[in-house]
NUPAPA-165755 format. One line per 3 residues: number of its first residue (from 1); their letters; for each residue x, y, z of N, C-alpha, C, CB. Coordinates in steps of 0.001 Angstrom, whole numbers, plus 500000, padded with zeros to 6 digits. Glycine has a CB too. Layout:
# NUPAPA-165755
NUM) A) X Y Z X Y Z X Y Z X Y Z | ...
***
This chain:
# NUPAPA-165755
1) XXX) 100481 199627 446262 101302 199563 445056 102765 199877 445363 100768 200533 444000 | 102981 200949 446162 104338 201323 446515 105012 200221 447321 104342 202630 447299 | 104276 199618 448266 104857 198565 449087 105240 197362 448234 103880 198146 450187
4) XXX) 104424 197036 447230 104748 195924 446331 106019 196215 445560 103593 195655 445358 | 106161 197443 445108 107352 197832 444346 108600 197759 445224 107187 199255 443772 | 108485 198277 446454 109613 198226 447387 110000 196777 447656 109265 198948 448712
7) XXX) 109000 195926 447886 109266 194522 448165 109941 193818 447001 107985 193816 448508 | 109473 194079 445777 110054 193437 444589 111493 193886 444378 109216 193755 443337 | 111730 195186 444518 113095 195709 444339 114029 195097 445375 113114 197259 444448
10) XXX) 113582 195055 446609 114421 194480 447668 114672 192994 447433 113767 194688 449039 | 113663 192278 446961 113845 190855 446685 114876 190643 445589 112516 190211 446288 | 114805 191439 444529 115764 191313 443421 117174 191621 443908 115383 192257 442253
13) XXX) 117315 192725 444655 118638 193096 445173 119152 192026 446133 118580 194470 445883 | 118283 191511 446980 118640 190468 447941 119160 189226 447221 117429 190107 448818 | 118421 188763 446224 118807 187559 445496 120112 187763 444734 117699 187146 444533
16) XXX) 120218 188892 444052 121441 189154 443280 122651 189288 444188 121282 190422 442441 | 122483 190002 445278 123587 190225 446210 124113 188909 446766 123142 191135 447354 | 123198 188072 447262 123617 186794 447834 124159 185857 446752 122443 186131 448569
19) XXX) 123528 185863 445581 123959 184975 444495 125386 185288 444063 123011 185094 443294 | 125659 186559 443851 126982 186957 443363 128060 186628 444391 127006 188460 443032 | 127813 186988 445654 128825 186736 446680 128989 185243 446954 128460 187464 447970
22) XXX) 127886 184501 446962 127967 183062 447225 128701 182341 446102 126565 182469 447399 | 128378 182701 444869 129061 182054 443738 130540 182414 443724 128406 182461 442402 | 130844 183684 444008 132247 184114 444044 133019 183345 445105 132345 185627 444313
25) XXX) 132382 183162 446276 133054 182419 447343 133208 180952 446968 132276 182546 448660 | 132199 180393 446318 132256 178985 445900 133458 178749 444987 130946 178575 445178 | 133665 179654 444043 134805 179527 443130 136111 179723 443890 134699 180550 441973
28) XXX) 136156 180756 444733 137386 181054 445467 137765 179949 446444 137238 182359 446214 | 136759 179230 446963 137025 178194 447969 137870 177040 447426 135715 177649 448501 | 137883 176858 446109 138712 175808 445516 140204 176092 445703 138393 175665 444027
31) XXX) 140528 177351 445990 141923 177746 446139 142291 177966 447614 142196 179018 445331 | 141421 177515 448522 141678 177650 449954 141725 176275 450605 140600 178528 450626 | 142498 176173 451699 142396 174943 452485 141144 175024 453349 143672 174723 453368
34) XXX) 140779 173930 453984 139512 173860 454716 139433 174892 455835 139322 172471 455292 | 140514 175052 456587 140508 175982 457715 140336 177424 457244 141801 175845 458521 | 141058 177777 456186 140944 179136 455638 139561 179377 455073 141998 179372 454553
37) XXX) 139003 178376 454409 137664 178511 453826 136621 178735 454916 137305 177260 452998 | 136738 178014 456022 135783 178175 457122 135881 179569 457733 136024 177109 458201 | 137116 180040 457918 137311 181370 458493 136735 182451 457573 138809 181629 458747
40) XXX) 137023 182333 456283 136535 183329 455327 135028 183247 455142 137226 183151 453986 | 134475 182042 455310 133022 181886 455204 132319 182676 456302 132628 180396 455282 | 132886 182670 457501 132291 183435 458602 132381 184938 458345 132983 183088 459928
43) XXX) 133507 185372 457805 133652 186790 457468 132638 187188 456400 135085 187092 456983 | 132463 186295 455410 131482 186557 454357 130075 186596 454944 131571 185485 453248 | 129768 185643 455813 128456 185607 456447 128154 186905 457175 128368 184440 457413
46) XXX) 129100 187352 458010 128872 188564 458804 128684 189782 457913 130037 188799 459766 | 129463 189850 456830 129333 190973 455895 127974 190950 455200 130461 190935 454848 | 127584 189773 454713 126304 189642 454017 125146 190046 454924 126109 188204 453522
49) XXX) 125155 189549 456162 124032 189812 457049 123922 191288 457429 124159 188972 458296 | 125047 191948 457623 125000 193372 457937 124434 194180 456768 126398 193880 458300 | 124847 193816 455559 124334 194516 454379 122855 194191 454162 125155 194137 453125
52) XXX) 122484 192927 454358 121088 192511 454184 120164 193292 455116 120941 191002 454441 | 120585 193516 456351 119775 194306 457285 119499 195701 456746 120471 194406 458637 | 120490 196293 456090 120311 197627 455506 119425 197564 454265 121675 198248 455150
55) XXX) 119648 196555 453429 118843 196401 452213 117364 196265 452558 119314 195179 451405 | 117062 195500 453596 115676 195196 453925 115018 196229 454835 115604 193857 454570 | 115756 197235 455252 115166 198289 456076 114875 197855 457503 113903 198770 455445
58) XXX) 115748 197027 458055 115552 196550 459422 115893 197648 460422 116409 195300 459687 | 114987 197867 461358 115255 198808 462450 115051 198066 463755 114329 200077 462368 | 116163 197668 464352 116110 196839 465562 116412 197680 466796 117106 195664 465463
61) XXX) 115592 197504 467828 115818 198127 469126 116325 197048 470077 114510 198806 469676 | 117531 197243 470595 118173 196224 471423 118134 196641 472887 119629 195987 470968 | 117728 195699 473734 117738 195902 475177 118661 194867 475807 116300 195804 475770
64) XXX) 119377 195275 476858 120291 194343 477516 121667 194357 476886 119728 192944 477475 | 122599 193753 477582 123982 193686 477103 124214 192387 476342 124975 193802 478280 | 124954 192485 475257 125321 191274 474531 126188 190404 475430 126063 191616 473208
67) XXX) 125963 189106 475428 126720 188220 476319 128213 188241 476011 126195 186794 476212 | 129008 188158 477053 130467 188154 476887 131034 186744 476992 131125 189059 477934 | 130171 185766 477256 130617 184376 477271 129795 183592 476248 130479 183751 478702
70) XXX) 130338 182481 475807 129608 181644 474863 128612 180771 475618 130580 180772 474033 | 127573 180356 474942 126574 179520 475571 125512 179106 474578 125946 180236 476741 | 124432 178544 475095 123314 178106 474268 122233 179182 474324 122760 176719 474744
73) XXX) 122062 179878 473211 121072 180946 473127 119692 180328 472923 121413 181938 471974 | 118783 180668 473812 117419 180161 473757 116496 181334 473437 117012 179463 475104 | 115831 181275 472286 114982 182382 471860 113601 181892 471444 115636 183139 470709
76) XXX) 112619 182774 471596 111312 182479 471011 111421 182620 469493 110201 183428 471588 | 110451 182068 468766 110600 181978 467312 109415 182624 466602 110740 180511 466876 | 109716 183606 465751 108695 184291 464962 108878 184079 463456 108714 185775 465274
79) XXX) 110144 184061 463007 110387 184090 461565 111753 183497 461234 110290 185527 461031 | 111940 183185 459940 113259 182762 459468 114294 183852 459666 113197 182368 457999 | 113839 185085 459909 114778 186197 460071 115343 186271 461490 114094 187511 459721
82) XXX) 114767 185564 462444 115231 185618 463838 116721 185315 463979 114437 184640 464684 | 117200 184170 463469 118631 183878 463635 119524 184861 462891 118930 182473 463159 | 119035 185383 461774 119824 186368 461018 120079 187592 461877 119101 186773 459707
85) XXX) 119049 188043 462576 119193 189226 463422 120158 188970 464567 117838 189658 463971 | 120041 187823 465225 120918 187504 466346 122370 187396 465891 120477 186200 467015 | 122585 186715 464782 123951 186530 464271 124571 187864 463869 123951 185569 463070
88) XXX) 123735 188824 463470 124240 190157 463145 124873 190816 464365 123114 191036 462599 | 124372 190463 465546 124835 191104 466777 125975 190365 467460 123696 191234 467732 | 126082 189066 467235 127066 188301 467986 127524 187065 467214 126492 187891 469333
91) XXX) 128629 186509 467664 129241 185353 467009 128504 184088 467429 130752 185250 467358 | 127557 183660 466611 126718 182531 466985 126364 181700 465763 125449 183013 467686 | 126003 180448 466023 125644 179515 464962 124261 178934 465259 126709 178382 464829
94) XXX) 123311 179101 464343 121972 178555 464576 121933 177037 464396 120969 179211 463634 | 121008 176413 465121 120647 175021 464859 119425 175066 463944 120353 174212 466205 | 119506 174384 462796 118403 174429 461842 117988 173048 461386 118781 175263 460649
97) XXX) 116778 172952 460893 116306 171668 460386 117057 171302 459107 114781 171709 460128 | 117271 170030 458919 118098 169527 457831 117603 169981 456461 118147 168022 457879 | 116281 170155 456298 115721 170513 454995 116245 171851 454479 114213 170559 455081
100) XXX) 116612 172747 455405 117072 174078 454999 118339 173984 454148 117330 174957 456236 | 119135 172952 454373 120383 172796 453629 120145 172673 452129 121137 171579 454129 | 118947 172247 451736 118646 172058 450314 117988 173282 449684 117747 170853 450135
103) XXX) 117715 174334 450480 117092 175529 449926 118066 176244 448994 116629 176474 451053 | 117594 176773 447855 118469 177537 446958 119053 178754 447674 117696 177982 445702 | 120297 179038 447415 121019 180203 447955 121152 180144 449475 120306 181494 447555
106) XXX) 120027 180171 450175 120050 180190 451631 120742 178942 452169 118623 180295 452192 | 120427 177802 451569 121018 176536 452014 122529 176539 451897 120451 175383 451215 | 123030 177027 450751 124485 177050 450563 125135 178002 451560 124841 177464 449118
109) XXX) 124526 179167 451748 125078 180141 452688 125093 179572 454100 124269 181448 452650 | 124035 178838 454450 123981 178210 455774 125101 177186 455943 122617 177538 455994 | 125303 176381 454917 126307 175313 455003 127721 175863 455153 126235 174427 453768
112) XXX) 128022 176935 454416 129393 177450 454467 129638 178297 455716 129690 178274 453218 | 128564 178675 456412 128748 179594 457543 128492 178939 458897 127835 180784 457387 | 128445 177607 458915 128460 176913 460190 127141 176566 460823 129179 177692 461108
115) XXX) 126023 176687 460100 124739 176286 460674 124805 174796 461036 123561 176572 459674 | 124291 174465 462205 124295 173075 462678 122950 172448 462302 124548 172994 464242 | 122980 171527 461363 121738 170925 460887 121393 169686 461700 121848 170569 459402
118) XXX) 120088 169511 461926 119626 168352 462692 118378 167773 462038 119338 168740 464169 | 118308 166461 462002 117109 165757 461579 116379 165365 462863 117445 164493 460671 | 115356 166136 463220 114747 166024 464543 114159 164640 464828 113671 167061 464687
121) XXX) 113719 163945 463773 113085 162637 463988 114109 161523 464190 112187 162294 462809 | 115384 161832 463992 116428 160807 464063 117239 160965 465351 117359 160889 462825 | 117228 159941 466207 117953 160003 467470 119442 160154 467248 117679 158767 468298
124) XXX) 119993 159437 466252 121423 159527 465970 121811 160943 465556 121814 158531 464872 | 120960 161558 464738 121218 162936 464306 121186 163885 465500 120182 163377 463247 | 120249 163683 466418 120165 164544 467602 121397 164372 468489 118888 164233 468405
127) XXX) 121892 163135 468589 123097 162886 469393 124318 163581 468779 123359 161366 469517 | 124426 163504 467452 125539 164167 466766 125435 165682 466907 125568 163775 465277 | 124209 166182 466862 123998 167619 467019 124433 168084 468399 122530 167975 466783
130) XXX) 124118 167301 469420 124529 167628 470787 126049 167756 470874 124026 166555 471776 | 126759 166840 470232 128220 166888 470249 128744 168103 469489 128800 165606 469650 | 128099 168436 468365 128510 169611 467584 128287 170887 468379 127739 169677 466253
133) XXX) 127173 170934 469107 126892 172103 469942 127981 172259 471005 125496 171979 470609 | 128332 171159 471633 129366 171192 472662 130687 171679 472084 129542 169806 473291 | 131074 171136 470931 132340 171522 470298 132334 173005 469937 132596 170670 469039
136) XXX) 131201 173463 469401 131099 174858 468973 131227 175808 470158 129770 175098 468250 | 130549 175496 471268 130611 176339 472461 132009 176303 473069 129567 175889 473498 | 132630 175128 473080 133994 175009 473619 135001 175809 472791 134417 173535 473667
139) XXX) 134683 176041 471525 135559 176836 470666 135322 178337 470839 135354 176446 469209 | 134392 178694 471732 134165 180108 472037 133012 180743 471292 135386 180872 471748 | 132226 179937 470577 131066 180456 469852 129788 180102 470614 131018 179886 468401
142) XXX) 128739 180853 470369 127431 180509 470927 126610 179770 469880 126681 181779 471412 | 125604 179050 470347 124715 178302 469467 123281 178775 469724 124853 176754 469698 | 122533 178990 468637 121159 179484 468745 120186 178325 468558 120885 180602 467698
145) XXX) 119254 178200 469499 118221 177180 469358 116866 177775 469726 118537 175946 470242 | 115829 177275 469064 114471 177755 469291 113649 176606 469883 113826 178289 467962 | 113521 176563 471212 112918 175398 471867 111423 175215 471611 113140 175496 473327
148) XXX) 110759 176231 471036 109359 176037 470678 109238 175050 469513 108704 177384 470313 | 110278 175009 468676 110273 174090 467551 109442 174550 466373 109787 172779 467996 | 108803 175724 466483 107988 176256 465398 107805 177749 465616 106613 175533 465317
151) XXX) 107327 178436 464592 107055 179867 464711 105588 180086 465086 107395 180603 463388 | 105336 181148 465848 103966 181460 466260 103757 182973 466294 103659 180843 467646 | 102487 183372 466384 102148 184786 466585 101452 184981 467924 101252 185301 465440
154) XXX) 101552 184005 468802 100911 184108 470116 101567 185216 470947 100990 182755 470865 | 100848 185783 471895 101413 186862 472719 102642 186422 473501 100366 187380 473680 | 102659 185155 473914 103827 184614 474613 104236 183305 473939 103525 184390 476136
157) XXX) 105207 182630 474510 105733 181424 473884 104801 180225 474065 107101 181103 474453 | 104951 179256 473170 104272 177982 473338 105165 177103 474229 103978 177295 471940 | 104834 175838 474318 105603 174916 475145 107048 174818 474660 104952 173531 475143
160) XXX) 107981 174916 475598 109400 174736 475280 109730 173252 475310 110306 175522 476275 | 110434 172793 474287 110906 171417 474290 112082 171292 475267 111323 170970 472855 | 112153 170156 475914 113078 169937 477025 114528 169749 476581 112640 168736 477813
163) XXX) 114706 169262 475332 116023 168828 474887 117121 169861 474982 115934 168380 473513 | 116824 171104 474626 117849 172152 474654 118434 172338 476044 117270 173468 474164 | 117580 172276 477034 118004 172528 478407 118746 171326 478983 116796 172869 479282
166) XXX) 118327 170141 478579 119068 168946 478975 120467 168963 478352 118303 167666 478557 | 120538 169374 477090 121830 169478 476418 122749 170453 477143 121641 169916 474967 | 122189 171588 477569 122989 172603 478275 123615 172036 479534 122128 173815 478629
169) XXX) 122855 171244 480280 123398 170671 481521 124420 169576 481205 122256 170100 482402 | 124186 168830 480133 125116 167757 479764 126487 168298 479373 124541 166938 478615 | 126488 169437 478686 127763 169991 478214 128238 171149 479095 127628 170465 476762
172) XXX) 127504 171376 480212 127870 172428 481175 127965 173803 480508 129207 172087 481847 | 126951 174119 479734 126908 175394 479019 125910 176339 479663 126552 175175 477546 | 126187 177625 479569 125245 178636 480056 124077 178749 479084 125947 180015 480232
175) XXX) 122905 179016 479613 121737 179340 478803 121647 180862 478713 120420 178719 479411 | 121485 181375 477489 121358 182813 477280 119980 183074 476671 122510 183366 476355 | 118987 183475 477478 117638 183714 476946 117604 184985 476076 116618 183837 478108
178) XXX) 116838 184915 475006 116670 186058 474102 115199 186157 473713 117577 185916 472829 | 114644 187354 473849 113268 187614 473416 113314 188449 472147 112443 188338 474533 | 112479 188087 471181 112477 188797 469903 111052 188901 469388 113383 188084 468866
181) XXX) 110688 190080 468858 109346 190229 468301 109335 191345 467256 108319 190524 469421 | 108298 191304 466422 108137 192232 465313 106924 193108 465584 107988 191476 463962 | 107058 194387 465300 105973 195323 465600 104689 194940 464876 106378 196744 465218
184) XXX) 104826 194577 463593 103674 194146 462810 103537 192636 462962 103821 194553 461305 | 102451 192186 463557 102284 190766 463871 102374 189901 462612 100940 190532 464572 | 101876 190405 461480 101886 189618 460241 103287 189451 459659 100987 190270 459211
187) XXX) 104290 190093 460257 105674 189873 459802 106176 188491 460198 106606 190948 460379 | 105481 187846 461114 105865 186485 461493 105654 185538 460315 105053 186007 462726 | 106512 184536 460219 106438 183534 459147 105864 182258 459757 107860 183269 458488
190) XXX) 104563 182050 459557 103889 180949 460261 102965 180185 459322 103091 181485 461461 | 102550 179024 459798 101520 178255 459107 101888 177895 457687 100246 179014 459102 | 101022 178286 456753 101204 177936 455338 101944 179022 454561 099853 177676 454689
193) XXX) 102561 179950 455249 103306 181005 454559 104366 180402 453643 103961 181961 455576 | 104562 181036 452485 105662 180670 451597 106601 181861 451479 105139 180229 450194 | 107837 181592 451098 108899 182582 451252 108642 183875 450469 110209 181984 450815
196) XXX) 108415 183788 449165 108351 185014 448354 107164 185900 448746 108258 184655 446867 | 105928 185367 448836 104825 186256 449271 105074 186882 450645 103511 185478 449306 | 105630 186090 451558 105906 186646 452883 106983 187721 452804 106335 185537 453854
199) XXX) 108033 187469 452053 109117 188441 451899 108571 189766 451386 110199 187904 450943 | 107736 189715 450337 107197 190938 449748 106319 191690 450738 106401 190614 448487 | 105560 190947 451539 104679 191567 452532 105488 192178 453677 103681 190532 453084
202) XXX) 106452 191415 454168 107218 191853 455336 108165 192999 454999 108007 190686 455913 | 108883 192858 453898 109926 193828 453574 109509 194824 452493 111167 193104 453134 | 108195 194872 452220 107684 195902 451326 107461 197212 452063 106389 195443 450676
205) XXX) 107534 197178 453367 107435 198406 454167 108777 199142 454123 107027 198083 455649 | 108723 200428 454386 109986 201191 454406 110922 200640 455470 109718 202693 454663 | 110358 200330 456643 111165 199741 457712 110412 198592 458353 111535 200798 458770
208) XXX) 111160 197627 458851 110590 196546 459643 111136 196703 461050 110931 195127 459040 | 110237 197017 461984 110667 197296 463355 110668 196019 464190 109754 198354 464002 | 111786 195787 464853 111981 194581 465655 112552 194978 467011 112922 193568 464931
211) XXX) 112063 194341 468052 112655 194507 469382 113329 193199 469774 111574 194922 470443 | 114482 193320 470402 115206 192132 470848 115882 192426 472185 116254 191686 469786 | 115741 191497 473106 116346 191651 474438 117263 190471 474713 115252 191761 475544
214) XXX) 118486 190799 475143 119454 189783 475556 119513 189777 477081 120872 190055 474935 | 119213 188630 477668 119251 188492 479124 120619 187959 479568 118117 187553 479612 | 120986 188192 480823 122251 187646 481339 122241 186118 481285 122498 188125 482791
217) XXX) 123402 185510 481104 123490 184042 481069 122989 183408 482369 124937 183608 480806 | 122382 182240 482237 121905 181467 483391 122681 180158 483429 120351 181204 483314 | 123234 179842 484581 124000 178604 484724 123377 177762 485834 125501 178904 485029
220) XXX) 123063 176521 485516 122464 175624 486495 122646 174186 486020 120956 175954 486712 | 122633 173264 486970 122672 171848 486636 121270 171258 486546 123493 171087 487666 | 120261 172097 486735 118869 171653 486734 118184 172109 485446 118115 172198 487977
223) XXX) 117927 171209 484489 117299 171609 483226 115890 172158 483409 117256 170434 482282 | 115164 171672 484413 113821 172195 484670 113874 173660 485075 113124 171374 485759 | 114844 173999 485902 115014 175394 486315 115381 176264 485114 116098 175510 487412
226) XXX) 116273 175779 484273 116695 176532 483091 115516 176791 482168 117797 175781 482338 | 114705 175768 481942 113540 175909 481064 112546 176906 481649 112857 174544 480844 | 112182 176709 482910 111171 177557 483552 111619 179019 483597 110880 177055 484974
229) XXX) 112867 179244 483990 113374 180612 484115 113455 181302 482756 114751 180609 484783 | 113961 180597 481765 114074 181172 480423 112710 181543 479865 114773 180196 479481 | 111768 180629 480011 110423 180871 479469 109761 182060 480154 109545 179621 479629
232) XXX) 109889 182153 481462 109274 183260 482197 109882 184605 481780 109441 183050 483716 | 111196 184646 481635 111858 185886 481226 111400 186322 479832 113385 185707 481247 | 111387 185369 478894 111023 185688 477516 109556 186094 477422 111301 184492 476598
235) XXX) 108674 185358 478108 107243 185678 478067 106977 187089 478593 106444 184651 478886 | 107602 187432 479713 107393 188761 480299 107882 189852 479345 108121 188875 481660 | 108968 189589 478662 109517 190597 477750 108652 190744 476502 110950 190230 477351
238) XXX) 108106 189645 476002 107205 189732 474845 105978 190574 475179 106771 188324 474388 | 105465 190411 476392 104330 191220 476826 104729 192691 476909 103802 190729 478189 | 105940 192951 477408 106416 194348 477498 106570 194968 476116 107760 194416 478251
241) XXX) 107148 194199 475170 107300 194705 473795 105958 195187 473257 107885 193610 472867 | 104956 194311 473388 103645 194605 472810 103023 195818 473492 102711 193386 472933 | 103205 195945 474802 102681 197096 475529 103355 198383 475056 102881 196913 477042
244) XXX) 104686 198335 474879 105411 199523 474422 104911 199972 473045 106927 199239 474372 | 104721 199023 472158 104224 199391 470826 102801 199924 470889 104283 198189 469885 | 101998 199351 471766 100624 199825 471934 100625 201254 472459 099838 198902 472890
247) XXX) 101506 201537 473425 101573 202876 474019 102051 203918 472996 102512 202868 475242 | 102882 203492 472042 103388 204408 471008 102251 204950 470148 104423 203695 470118 | 101190 204180 470002 100082 204570 469137 099186 205621 469788 099260 203352 468769
250) X) 099285 205738 471120 098398 206670 471829 098800 208117 471579 098409 206379 473333
***
């Protein structure tokens, strides 16, 4: 009962907080030029995400040093919250599926804050996305991509799609592997999960414990090497996360 109440209160505060700030920015943007609006959108994004982490009771344990160069961040995928957590720590832009742009509130926030949308089934869209990734990295920002292409609760990663690593070699970008996991396995957003029931379940706890590791950038002209090395690093770290949490219970 208490967890349901906590989840409902947090959901209401979350929706109101994002709604008010997003609507305020939407109105204010009419009085800004495009460049100023983009700059202020990023400031708004960073502010919202930092506050959201506090509202939702996120407790993240970070291992490794945050990268000092821009590149293509390659992470395993557990939940819609993964990119939010990464962006809280560093200046990065997620690659997301085109459908997200139409989601209420979240879609608008994504659009104004630089999310790179891709229609995966469309070759032209993928080509345009590759160019956007290159431009974004050349401007000094990192780009977040999830090469599994889906969320899972498996102990390690599923098959990595090749495209991200080929893109990295084409645009001469560093690969920055990132491992991320949630202490409670059911916090993952998978399968037939829908947003509100999952939100209430995940964030109805007092805290949501997350571990995240940032590995040093990897630079290579060989996409196979980039894929293999990234996957091995992330898989080993996911196993370590789970072992650490298991040992805590003893």
